[in-house]
C-alpha positions, 0 to 999 in steps of 0.5 A: 500499499503506497502513500499516493494511492486510492487504498491508502487514502481510504486506509487513512480515512477509516483509521482516522474516523475510528481513531476519533471515536475510539477511548483514549486508552485504546487508541494506540491498540487502534494504531497497532491494528492499523499499522499491522494491517497496513504492512500485511495488506500488501506483503504478509511476508514483511509482516512476519519478519517485522514481528519476528524482528521487533520481538527479538529486539525487545526481549533482547533489550530486556535481557541486557538490562536483567543480566548485567554479566552478560550484557555485552555478549548479549548486545553484541549477539544482538547486533551481529544478528541485526547487522548480518541480516541487513547486510544479507538484504542488501547483498540480495538486492544487489543480485550478487554472487550465488545468493540471489541465484539459490534463492531464486531457483528455490522458488521465492518471489522477489517481494518476499525474498527481500524479506521486508519493505522497511526492513532497512530503517526499522532495523537502524531503529532496533540497532539505536535502541539496543545501544542506548540500552547497553550504554545505559542512556535509556531503559528498555520497554516493558510493553511488547505490543507498544514496542511493536507499534514503534516498530510498525507505525504506519506513517513512518514504516516504509522509509522513515523518519527514523525515530527513538523509542523515548521520543515516539512511544509516549506519544501513543498516549495523546490528547484530543486532536485540535482542529488546526493540528488536522488542517495543518496535518492535511496541508502537509499531506498535500504539500507531499503529494504536490512535491511528488506529483508536480514537481519530482515526477515531472523532473523524472523523464528529464532525468532519465533522459540524461542518465539512460539516453543512448545518445551522447549529449554534450556537457551542458545538458549533461550537467543540467540532468545531473543537477536536475536529478538532485532536485528530483530526489530531494522532492521525491524524498521530501514528499515522502517525509512529509506525507508520513509527518502529515499522516502522523499529524492527523493522530497528533504524533509529531515525527522528526523533521527530515529536511531542512532546506538543504540547497541553501547550505553553504558547506557539505557538512551543513548539507548533511545537517539539512538533508535526511536529518534522522539517518544522519543523526543515526549515523552520527551518534552510532558510528561516528562519535564512537570512532572519534572517541575511541581515537580521540588522542590522535585529533585528525586520525580521529576525524578522518577515520569518523567520516570515512567509516561513517560514510563507507557504512552509509554507501553499504546501507544504500547498496552494494556496488562500486558507484555507492563505494564511490559516492561514499568515498566523495563525501568522506573526501569532502568533509574531510577537506573541509575539516582541514581547512576551517580556519583558512575558510573563516579567513577568506570569509572575512575578506570577501563580501558576505553575500559574494562569498555565502553564495558562492559558497552555496553553488560550489556545495550543490555542484559537489553534491550533485557530482557525487549523485551522479554515482549515486543515480547511475546504474553501474560504474559504465553509465557513470564513466559515459556521463563523466565523459559527456561532462568533459565533451563540448557543450551541445555535443557539436550541434547548436544551443536549441538541439543540442541542449533544449531539444535533448532536455525536452525530449526532442524539442517539439512544442508541447515537449518544450512547454513541459520542460519550461513550466516544470523548471518554472515550477521547481524554481518558484517553490524553492524560492517560497519554500520557507514561506509555504512552510510557515503558511502551513502552520498558520490558520489564516492561509492554510485553507487557501494553500490547500486550495491552490496545492490541489489545484496544482496537483489536478492541473500540472500532476503527473499521475502515472507512477505516482505511487513510486518513491525512489528511497523505497528501494533502500 
């Protein structure tokens, strides 16, 4: 059951109506039932894996506290089990080696073979939960069903945001929903649908034409397509987060914000503080800080190892392959350079106009992120090398600007294609320019109804309804 579908709309509406008339003390039970139905509706195998993983994690947490003499061995065993299952999932997904062939020949369907949609995300939550208990930062949960709800809550199940038990579970006992919160939730869902159908899905064919195109494009069209993929990825994933956060708001639950206008970042480190915030928080607290603390006496070594190992794990989490390794290596180099040149960059900033320096820093950061995403998007290393050769070619591939740039990006350059291209680019820039203000309007009762009207109008007038249920980050 995907977020942008009639089945999810019916599911969400039915759940909310039942929730409104349910006694407060039993609302969390309704949410648990609805979440398990949401998962099992399209993949019963995923539901069995979720329940098994959640119960194992729950009892492992209790055991770590109850048996202090064995807490280290219990924690390590649980950690190895979680990581091994996650690695096996990624290995099978990549189609590498004999495991994929073995499972396929044994007759497993692909959706069952991949263990569970959302497995990557709730596994990271389980690892963080056990680590907090082991390091005595929190106590284990005492209710297996409430912990199962934490793991399965439908709004954040498939692709996050990643939550902590101490932040989310107390919210399942919630006060009566206020109308303002209800309207804000609906507006947030509409904003997510708008980002997905009007922005991300309109950019998708432009990006696909560059990455999957057989005819060589010039450097100008290739660079534009690579940059537009980063924007498409942002709209696509932030749309998913908006729908998740908005859906949770309908039930009075606040999920973690996952994005904070990342294209305004003036450095790569700032970009990562604004992009996929909940996942970066997990990698920072679970990997970077422990590694950096372990080698804290060697200052630079601690930083380099912490950054390198963090992004190596991040690359493996996204997928097993050369392109993901290069993507993680590039970001490790970016952040290591920023760490080494911090004082120098501060001196540069003091020598130049703040507006000029910040503008150039934002542009450079965006281009560096886009360059790394060339490898992130490429299906394999051969495709990435082809794009690199195109970036080094002539601007318009030996043709004129219209034929070598606009026609390549606009799917042939016909009148309708050109209109759609310019409309898409215009909507993209207008939204990015007004993004902060739109976020404010969502929380304002004065403009909420007006904004909802315009969002719905744009969705029906300019939305792409084909493949609207496919989100890029669901593959991770």
